[in-house]
N, C-alpha and C positions, 0 to 999 in steps of 0.2 A: 690307932697304934701303927707306926711305920715299921716296915720290915726291912732289914738291911741284908742284902743278898750278895754273897761272895761267890764268884764263879770259880770252878776248878779247872786247872790246866789239863787235867787228865780226862776231862769229859767233853769232847768236841760236840758240836751241834750235829744232830742226826736229821737228814733231809730225805723226803720221799723222792725217788728217782724221777728225773725228767720234767717234773712240773715246775713252771717258773715261779709260782706262788705256793709252794708245797707246805705241808705241815713240817714244822721244825721243832726239835726238842733239844734240851741241854741240861745236864745236871748242875745244880748250884747248891750252896748252903745258905740257910736263912737264919737270921737272928733279929730279935727286937731290940738289941743293944744291951740286954740284961742276962739272957740265958745263952748257953753254948749253942752255936749254930747247928742246925739240923739239916739233913739231906733234903733237898727240894728240887723239883724239876720245872723249868720253863717250857711251856707248850704253846707254840705259836701256830695259829691257823690263819686263813684269809681274813676272818672277821673278828677274832678275839685273841688276847694273850692271857694265858692262865698260869698261875703258880700252883703246883701240885705237890702233895706229899705222898709217900708210899704207905700203903695200908694192906691189911689182909682181911679176908672175909671167909666165913664158913659157907661152903656150898649148900645150897638149899634147893629142894625140889619145887618150891613155889615159883611159878613163872608169872610173867606179866599177864594181866587180864586182857583177853582178846575183846574186840568189839563184837557186836551182835552177829556180824558176818563170819566170826571165827578167826579173824585176822589179828596178828600181833603187830605192834608198832616197830618200825625199824629205828633203832636208837643210834645208829652210826652215821646216817646220811640225812641230808635235807631232802624233803619231798615237795613236789609241786602238785597241788590238788585243785582241780577246777570244780566250782560249784555254780549251779544255776539258781539264782534267787527266786524264791516262790512268792506269789502274791500274798499268801497267808503264811506267816511264820518267817519270812525273810530267808536268812542263811541257816536258821535252825540251830544256832549255837550261842553260848554265852562265854564271856571272857572275864578273866581276873588279872591282876598285876598291872604293870606299867612302870615307867621310869621313876615316878615319884615314890614307888614302893621298893625301888632297886630290884625289880623282878622283870623278867620278860613278860610279854603279853601272852597269857596262857589260856587255852581253851578249857573252861571249867565245867561246861555242860553241853551235851549233844542231845537234841530232842528227837525222840523216836519218830521215824517216818518222815522227817523233814529233810531239807536240802543237804545239810552236812552229814546226816545219818545215811542218806541214800547214796552218797559218794562211796561209802564203805572204806574210805582211806584216811579218815580223821579219828583221833583218839583224845580222850580227856588227858591232859598233861602235855599235849602238843603246844610248843611255843610258836607263835606266828611271827615270822621274820620279815616277810615282805607281803604286800598286798598289791597285786597287779604289777609286780616288779619293783615297787618302791619300798625301801626299808622303813620299818616302823619300830626298830629296836630302841630308838631314842625317844619314842613318843610316850607321853603320859597316858593314863587310862582313858580319859575323856576324849583325847585326840584320836586314840586308836578306835574307839567306838564310832566317832564321826567318820573316820576314813573308811571303816567297814560299811557303814550305812550308805555312804556316797560312792561306793566302788563300782556301781553299775549292776546290770542284771547278770552278767557272766563275770565271776570273780575268781582270780587265780591266786591261791594262797601258797606261799613257800613256808613250810613248817619243819620243825625238828622236835622229836619227842624227848622229854626230860622226865626220867623216872623220879628224880629228886623232888619234883613238884607234887607227887602224889599225896604226901601228908597235908600239904597246903590246900589241896583240892578235894580230898576224899569225902567230904560231906556234901559235895555239890554234884557228884556223879548221878547220871540219869538211870543207869541200870545196875543191877546187883552183880556181885561176883558169881560166876557159875558154880554149880556143885563141883566138889573135888573130882568126882568121877568123869566130869566133862572137860576138865582142864587138861592142857597139854602137859604131859609129865615125862617127856624125854629128858634123860639126865643131861644137865648142862655140861659142855666141854670146858676144859681149863682155858682161861684167858691167855692170849698170846701177847708177848711183850714186843717192844720196838725192834728187837733183833730177830724175831721170828721163832723164838723158843717157848716152850710151855713153862708156865710158872707154878704148876701144881707141885705141892711139897708137903711133907709130913709136918704137922704143927704141934702135936702133943702126944702124950703116952697112950691115948686111947686109939691112935691110928687114924683119927679124922683128918681130912685134907682141908687145907686152906688155900685160897687163890690170891695171888698178888694182884693188887690194883693200885691205880693212881687216883687219889681223891683231890678234887679241886679245892684250893684254899681261897684264892682270889681269881675272879674273872673280870678282865677289863675289855669292854667292847672297843674295837679299833675305829669304828666309824666316827670321824671328827675327833679322834683322841688327841691328846697333847703329850708330846715327848720333850723332856728337858734334861740337860746335863748340869744346869745351874742349881745351886741351892735356892730354893723357892723364894722369889721376891728380891734376889740380890744379883750382883754381877760376879759372884764367886763361882768359878767353874769347878765342878767336882772332878777329882782325878779318877779317870777310868770308871766313871759311874754315870748312871742315868736313871730317870724315873718316868713312868707312863701313867697318865691320868685319863680316865674315861669321861665321856660326856655325862654319864649317869652318876658321877662322883666316886666311882671305884678307882683305886690306885694300887700300883704294885709296891710302893715303897721304893727305897733307893737300891738299885741293882749295881753292885760293885764287880768289876771285872779285873782279875789279876793280869790278864793279857790284853794289850791294846788291840791286837788283831781280832780277838773275840768280841771286844766292845764294839769295834767298827762293824763286824758282821751283824751283831744283834741290832745295832742302830739302823743299818741299811735294810735288813729284812723287815723290821717293824715299821719304819717310816715309808718304805715302798708299799706295804700293805695299806697303811693309813692313806697315802696319796692316791692309791688306786680306788679305794672305797670312796674317798672324798670326790674324786673325779667322776665316778659313777653317779654319786648323788647330785653333783653339779649338772650332769647331763639330764638327769630326771627333772630337776628344777627347771632347766632351760626349755623343756617342753611347754611350759606354761607362760613363757615370756616371748615378746616380739624380738625380732632380730636385733634392734638397737638397744634392747634392755637386757640382753643375756649376760650371764656370769662368765667372766674370763678367768677368775681365780678366787679361791677361798681357802683359808687355813689360819692356823694360830700364829700370832706374833707376840712379842713382849713390848709393852709401852713403859717408858721411863716416867716416873712421877717425881717432880722436883719440889724442893722447899728452900727456905732461906738459909738453912744451915749447910746444905750440901747440894751441888748441882743436880745429881741424879742419885737419890738415896734408895729408891726401891723400884721394882718392876712389877707389873701386873699383866697377866695374860689377856689378850684381846683377840677377837676373831675378826680377821680382815677379809673383805670381799671387794672385788672389782666387778661391778655390775652396771652394764650400760655406760652412761657418762659419769657414774658415781664411784667414789671410793668410800666404803662403809666400814665403820669400826663398831663391832657389837661387844657387849659384855658377855653374852653367851651366844652360841651359834643359832642361826634360824633353823628351827625344826620343822616348819611347814611354810607354805607359800605366804600365809598371812603375816608371818614374822618379818618378812623382807620389808614391809612398809612401816616397821616400828623401830627404826634405827635412829638413835639420838645424835650420832655424829656422822655427818655426811660431807664429803668434799667433791666438787666438780673437777674431774681430772683435767679438763682443758683450762682451768684457772688455778691449778695447783702445781707447786714445785715438788718434784720427786728427785731426791739426790742420794745416791749411795755414798756412804761416808768412807773416806780413805782411812787406813789403819791409823795414820798419824792424827786424824781428826776425832777419833773415838774419845768420848769424855771419861770413860772408865774402862773396866776390864771386859765389858761385853764385846763380843765379836759380831760380825755380819750385821752391821747397823745401817739404817737409812733414815732420812728426814723427809717428812711430809709437811709442807707449809702452804697455807692458803690465806689470802688477805682477809683480815677481820677475825681470824681464828688463831688460837695458840698453836705454835709449831709442835709437831708430834715426832718424838725421837723413838724409833722402833728398832727391834732386833729380831732375828730368827736364829735357829740353832745351827744351820749349816750353810756353807757357801752355795751349794746347789739350790737350796730353797730361796736364797736371796736372788740368784740368777733367774729362777722361775718367776718370782714376783716382778723383777725388772722387765722380763720379756712380756709378761701379762700386762704390765703398765703401758708399755709402748703399743701393744695391740689395742688396749682399751682407749688410749688417746686417739689413735687413728680412727677407730670406729666412732668415737664421740664426735670428732671433727667432721667426718664425712656425713654424719646424720645431722649435725648442727648446721652445716653449710656456710653460715656467716655469723659474724658477731660485731656489733658496733659499740663505740665508746665516745662519750662527749669529750671534746678537747677545745683548746683555744689556740688560734694561729694568728699572730700579729695583732693580738687584742680582740679578735673577732671570734664569736662562738662558731664551732664547727663540729664535724663528726667524722671519725676515722672508722672505716669498715674493713674487717678482715674477711675476705670471701674465698671460699675453697677453690673456685675456678678463676677468679679475677685477680686476686692478690690484694694489695693495699689500695684503698680509694679514700680520698679526703674531699669532703664537700662542706661549704659554708652552710650555716643554718638557713633553711628556707630556699636553698638553691638546688636545682636539678643537675646542673653540669658540675663535674668534679673539678677541683682545683688542680689535683695531680693524681696520677695512677702509676703503680709499679707492681711488677710481678714479684712473687716471693723470692725467686732466685736472684733478683736484683739487689736484695738487701745485703750489704756488706758488713754491717755492724751497727751497734747502738751504744749510747752512753746516757747516763741519767744522774741526777743529784740525789737520788734516794727518796725524794719527796714528791715533786710533781713535774719537774723539767725533764724532757726527753728529747734526744737527738737521734734521728734515724738516718743512716748513711746509705744511699742508693747509688748503684752504678748505672749510668745512662746506656741505652742500647747502642751497640756498635761503637763504643767509646770506652776509654779507661777513666774518663772523668767521673768524679764522685760528687753527688749532690747531697747536701745535708739539709734535712727538714727538722726545724725546731718546733716542738709542741709543748703545751702546758696541759697536763692531764691529771684530774683529781683522783682517777682510779689507776694510778701508775702501775702498781704491782699486778693488778688484774690484766691490764693491757699487755705487760711484758710476758706474763705466764701464758697468755692466750696466743701471742705471737709465736712463742716457742712451741706450743702445741700444734699450731697450724703448719709451721715449718717441718716439725717432726713427721706429721701426717703426709706432707708433700714429698718428703724424702722417701718415705716408705712406699708411696704410690709410684714413684719413678723407679725405685730400686727395692723390689719385694724381698730381696735377701737381707735387707736391713733388719727386719723383724726376726727372721730365722737365725741371724747371726747372734742374737742375744739369747736364744733359747738354749738351756743347758742340755 
């Protein structure tokens, strides 16, 4: 069921002071399209976006169950806990949940006397967010088990306690509730709202007090999340509206904003958090890759799907990555190192045309579009949500091309010159060299900066126009090449890399 969310002009976003990626909240009204909208709050943190509704609860003397050391879990902050794996018993804990269950990875059992228990800082109901600094919030259960098993002898867990997990886990606890006389029975203080005031109030004729609280309706993890303003699968832009979809399948529904300024604020805050989390994950992945194989960019794009009735009838989300010499298009984001080797659609950046579409060239109402074309493969017409994201991809593309060429060093193509078989080589340091088949000595050589232009018939005929040293004379070399597009795209890649090597500001100038 989709939720339609309408923001109120009278409820600006509340932001924690000073923090660049602070918690932000704003009141909205929510409807499923059938009932009258009800008051709802958007609650944005660094890692999740929540839809919340207001509720009241009867105060209770029953407190959270302490662990055997008498400690109570902190439910407001993430905690980092270091465990030393034991030879017998390992980490001394069991887990439940995972992305396939639409649940966090939860500690379901702590074994007495073993590693987790000895730390005195872990509790049943703790959600494991990171293992040794790497996020596992998008992992399924089996992957989480494998990550924990292979995390080394000293394991640092980043956890946060979720009281709501207790009913799910209550049959798996290792120790019993302590007797009531041993429980902490200090009266709980009233909850404090965002504005710093107490929410305790009279609730009924008996004089009992109820506390105001916000109950989560929908929680969308922001790691590799997807934000769109378009009606899903089309080129139709929603007016003052957007939707957020999580990697685990959670979605906000359509969030409508009365005020364009508020819409822009929410989009910026959410996309900035997504970008920061994705960049962090990218850095963690890159620890496992050699310099020439590292990731320069990853994020969601929309790919146009064509048919005979209409040029671009529908769009589908794709996860795009620039890794080493490859442009990769995934159906779903890679969630572990092994996933990177299972991409069905791969392009070599040094033999691929990347072109940002001018507004007049767009085939429909989609904005911020670009074309990816490689010989022997269907061209890919792609779009992103913002101009800033398009500039970010373009800058990463140039960086990826330069890195790929400098690691490739040279590339050769079979050609025919005056009816004789030959080979033209593009060399990072030497430029263009042409040799006849079986010959050691080159027929001619030119530096990349001597190329003044080219022309071709779109099939196999190619003319390269070179300027002679210390002269204005232009020498034209005519070739016949069966891999014409490959050669042309490769020439462009090598020249781009040479320009960047001579003028490093070339790459920085394209960075948003």
